[in-house]
C-alpha positions, 0 to 999 in steps of 0.5 A: 546588322544583327551581329552589331545590335546583339553585341552592342545591346547585350554589351550595354545591358551588361554594363547597365545591369552590373551598375544595378547589382553594385547599387543594390549591393550597397543598398543591401549592406547599408539598408538605405535607399540610394536616393540620387537619381542623377547617379542612376540616370548618369549610369544609364547614359554611360551604358546606353552610350554603346548606341552610339558606338553601335550605330558608328561601328555599323556605319563604318563597317557595313555601310561604307561610312555612310548611314541614313537617319532612320537605319541609325535609328532602327539600330539604336532603337534595337540596342536600346531595347535589348539593354532595357530588357536586360536591365528590367530582367535584372531588377525582376530577378533582384525582386524575386530572390528577395525574401519579402520581395517588392513589398520590402523595396516599396515600403523602404522607398515610400519611407525615404520619400515621406522623410524627404518631404518631411525634411523639406517642411511639407504640410501634413495635408501634403504628406497624406496626399503623398501617402495615398499615392504611394499607397496606390503605387505599392499596390500596383507594384505587386503585379509582376507585369506592371512592375516590368513595364514600370522598370522598362520606362525608366530606362527606355525613354533615355535609350530613345533620346540617345538613339535619336541624338546618335542616329542624327549625328552619325548621319554625317560622313564628316563626323568621326570617319572610319 
């Protein structure tokens, strides 16, 4: 199980980290926050599809074509954890290597959120409330431990959902037999 976990976890982590590096390079070049969350989560789903393939590989190669839900869940969760850690480490490396670091990123992020609210016609009271919330978030984001945890919480829930679906689907021998 260790070989499958490491292989597919590192592969998923490499894919999601590569997507992040590409997105950050575009961010550096254009200077604007890439504001499409759908694209960000789609890249996570693409990378975390390795969970499905990891569970299937283990089922077919080590379990004679059958796997129980909890064994598949355990395997998928480990793969998701490895990929999530790589994602968070990549983000932290990016933040640490930038001259202005997290503060610069958060300033640009807050500006983009406020501009979105203005474009949607939000009242000044709503904008003031958002500014207060963002100031609190900026202060929290300065702490590397909290920042690392926040980054993990972006991707890990997606991995857990994919793990649940994959473990449930692949426990059926008839689905994609070896």
